[in-house]
N, C-alpha and C positions, 0 to 999 in steps of 0.2 A: 457258525464258522463257514458253512456252505454259502450262506447269504453274503457274507463278507467277501469271499473269493469271487462270487458272481459280480458283486459291485465293483471290485478291483478290475476284473476282466472287462467290464463295460466301460470303465473309466479309461483303461488303456486303449480300447478299440476306438473310442470317440476322440482320443488324443492324436491318432494317426492322421497326418494330412491327406486330404483327398487328392487323387491323381487328376491332373488337368485332362480335359478332353484330348484324345489323340489327334495329332496334326496329320492331315491327309497328304499322301505322296502319290503322284501320278506321273505318267510319262511326260517329260518336259518340265517337271518341277526344278527350279533353279537350285543349285548346290554350290558350296564354297569349299575349297580345299584349305588345308592348314597354312599353305603359302599365300592364300588370298585369291587364287585363280578361280574363275567361274566355270562351271560346267552344268550338266543337267542329268536328271534321272532318266533311265530308260523305262521300258515296260515294267510294271509292278510285278514283283515276284515275292512269294511268302518269305518273310524274315530277312530279306536281302535287298540290296540295290544293284542294278546293272548300270554301269557307267562306261564311258569310253576309256580305251587304254591310256590316252593322254591324261585324263582325269585321274585315273588310278595311280599313275606315276607321279603326278603333281600333288597328290593328296597328302603326302607326308605321313601316311598311315591312317588318316582320319578324314571323314567328310562331315560338313556342317550344313545346317540350314542357313538361309540368308539372315536369320535373326541371331545367328551366332551359336545356337544350340548344336551340340554334337549329335550326329545321327548314327554313324557307324564306323566300322574299322575295315579297311581294305584287306582282303584275305587272298585275292588272286588277281594277277594281271596277265592277260593273254594277248595274242596278236589282234584279235577281233573285239575284245571287250575286257572289262575288269569287274570284279565282284566285291562288294562291301557287305559285311554282316551288320545288320541293325543291332545296336547295343541293347536297347530296351524296347521290345515290340509293343509294350503298353503305351508308349509315348507317340508312336507313329503308326498311321493306318494306310497301308498301300491300297490304292484304288484302281479298279479296272478301267481307267479312263486315260485319255490323252488330252493334254492342255489345248483348249480352243476347238475341240471337236465334240459334238453331241453324241450321245450313245455310249455304249460300253464295249470293251473288248471281251469276246466270248471264247476265244481259242487262238491257236497258232498254226492252223492248217495252211500249208503252202499254196498260194495261188499259182495257177499255171501261167506260162508265158502268154502274153496278150491280155491278161486280166487287168482290170483297173487297179491302180495302186496310188495311194496318196501319201505324200511325204511332208512331215512337219519339220521345218528347220527353225532353230532358235532365232535366226536373222530373217529368213525369207518367208516364214509362216507356212501355210498350207499350199501345196501344189499337187495337182492330180495328173497322172500320166498312166502308163501301163508297165507291167513287168516285161523288160526287154529280153532278159536271158536268165537261165538257171545253170547251175553247175559250171560256172566260168572259172578260169584259173587266173590268179594274180601273181605277178613276179615282182619281188621287191628288190630295192637297191642293195640290200645286204646279201643277196643271193638266195633268200628263202622263197618258197613257193606255197601258195595257199589255194587249195581246190574247193569246189562246192560253193562258190560265191555267186550271189544273185546281183542283177544290175537293173537300175531304173534310169531312163534317159533324161535326167535333170542335172544341172550343175549345182554346186554348193560353194558359196564364197567363204573366205576365212571366217572362223568362229561359228560356222553353220553346220558342223559335223554332228554326229549322233542324233540325226533326225529320225523320228519314228516313222516306219513304213507300215501302212495299214491297207488291207484290201477288204472292203466291206467291214465286218466286225472282227476280222482275223488279223492278229499281229504278225507281221512278216519278218521284221528285223530292224536293225538300227544302223544307219549309215556310218561307216568307219573310214572309208576312203572315198574321195570325190575329186573331180576336176573342178577347178575354180571357175567363177563367173567374171566377165563374160567369156564365151568361147568354149567352155567345158560342156560336155554332153553326157557325162556318166557319173552316177553315184552308186557305190557298191555296199552291199550289206550281207552279212552272214545269216543264214536262215535262223530265226529265233528258236524254232523247234530243235535245231541241232545244238544251240547254245544251252538250252534248258537241259537237254539230255547229257551234254558234256559235264555240266556242273551239278547235276542232280537237283535242279530247282523246279519249283512249281509256279506257273503263271497265275496271277490273280485274275479271275474272270468274273463277269457279271451274268 
């Protein structure tokens, strides 16, 4: 009887379909909303995606890979970012990398004013500059005010927001407000370390 039960158990185990290798996700990975709008992933965090507020609002509750597979569910939309929970973490592998940049992200320590910072825009690619200011204040048309914002002196054309800002191996933030090109001179990001603390998220590091 015991041998029969063991044989049945082995038969059931071998009948289970094997999971496909997890698909990597990194900062800059293209995403698609339920409405078909395109956006991109921010820095990788455990179990979640960090996306732009516009992406979160357009998602219709869900975000998908460009191949059509559903990745996760939007659970929070803030002024500076949105958060989506990955539905099945066995299928997706967040990586400590940024698209088009060698090396890995090792932390989120804030770089001081004057330190080199490189920005990756989906349209403009990589541009390196310096951190122009910290703890700036932004005033929005609806009357709201946001404190603690950082600025880099680069412009961002339409569809180029949510660029990853990196200083060395440290993730600084993701551009959520910018002046357009040509003529614009500022892109603003909220410090990633503050976003992580606000949402209780952990950065994926190498």
